[in-house]
C-alpha positions in Angstrom: -21.2 -14.8 -11.0 -22.7 -12.0 -8.9 -25.8 -13.1 -6.9 -28.9 -11.6 -8.1 -31.0 -9.0 -6.1 -34.8 -9.5 -6.1 -37.0 -6.4 -5.7 -40.7 -5.2 -6.6 -41.0 -4.5 -10.2 -41.2 -0.7 -11.5 -42.6 0.9 -14.3 -39.1 1.6 -15.7 -38.4 -2.1 -15.7 -40.9 -2.6 -18.4 -38.5 -2.6 -21.6 -36.3 -5.2 -19.8 -39.2 -7.2 -18.8 -40.7 -7.1 -22.2 -37.3 -8.1 -23.9 -36.8 -11.1 -21.6 -40.4 -12.5 -22.2 -39.9 -11.7 -26.1 -36.8 -13.9 -26.1 -38.8 -17.1 -25.2 -40.8 -19.4 -27.3 -43.2 -20.6 -24.9 -47.1 -20.7 -25.4 -47.3 -18.2 -22.6 -45.1 -15.9 -24.2 -47.6 -13.9 -26.3 -50.0 -13.9 -23.4 -47.4 -12.6 -20.9 -46.3 -9.9 -23.1 -49.8 -8.9 -23.7 -50.6 -8.7 -19.9 -47.5 -6.7 -19.1 -47.9 -4.2 -22.0 -51.7 -3.6 -21.3 -51.4 -3.6 -17.4 -48.2 -1.4 -17.3 -50.3 1.4 -18.9 -52.7 1.6 -15.9 -52.1 1.8 -12.4 -53.5 -1.6 -12.0 -50.1 -3.6 -12.3 -48.6 -1.2 -9.6 -51.3 -0.8 -7.2 -53.3 -4.0 -7.0 -52.5 -5.5 -3.5 -53.6 -8.8 -4.8 -50.9 -9.0 -7.5 -47.3 -8.6 -6.8 -44.6 -8.6 -9.5 -40.7 -8.9 -9.0 -37.5 -8.5 -10.9 -34.2 -10.1 -10.4 -31.2 -7.8 -11.0 -27.6 -8.6 -11.6 -25.3 -5.6 -11.6 -28.4 -3.3 -12.2 -29.3 -5.5 -15.2 -33.1 -7.0 -14.9 -32.3 -10.5 -15.8 -35.8 -12.3 -14.5 -39.2 -11.7 -13.5 -42.0 -13.3 -11.7 -44.8 -12.7 -9.5 -47.7 -13.8 -7.3 -51.5 -13.7 -7.3 -53.7 -13.8 -4.4 -56.1 -16.7 -4.9 -59.6 -14.9 -4.6 -61.5 -18.1 -4.6 -59.3 -20.6 -2.3 -58.3 -20.6 1.1 -57.2 -17.4 3.1 -53.7 -16.2 2.2 -53.2 -18.7 -0.8 -51.0 -17.2 -3.3 -50.1 -18.5 -6.8 -47.0 -18.1 -8.6 -47.6 -16.1 -11.9 -45.2 -15.6 -14.8 -41.7 -16.5 -14.3 -39.1 -15.8 -17.1 -35.2 -15.9 -16.7 -32.9 -14.2 -19.3 -32.0 -17.1 -21.7 -28.4 -16.7 -21.2 -28.6 -17.2 -17.2 -30.8 -20.2 -17.2 -29.5 -23.3 -15.5 -27.0 -21.2 -13.9 -28.0 -21.7 -10.3 
């Protein structure tokens, strides 16, 4: 299998991101979907320096997503892992 490439999420990634989220049956599924749908319509998701979202691609196809959020109440330079979803067919593949 080709190694994935990780890059910053772009607005054009949203259809693939929402499909990956929708395929999962976790309690967070609805929350993640609502989060990305709402925030993708504004500049908040793309311009907020305290939130960074990434996708992994294989052969130009978005296969995973994740992000980090700056902890505004904790120590300096503390980041939290936010959503983390992998395309179902690629889970447990390395």
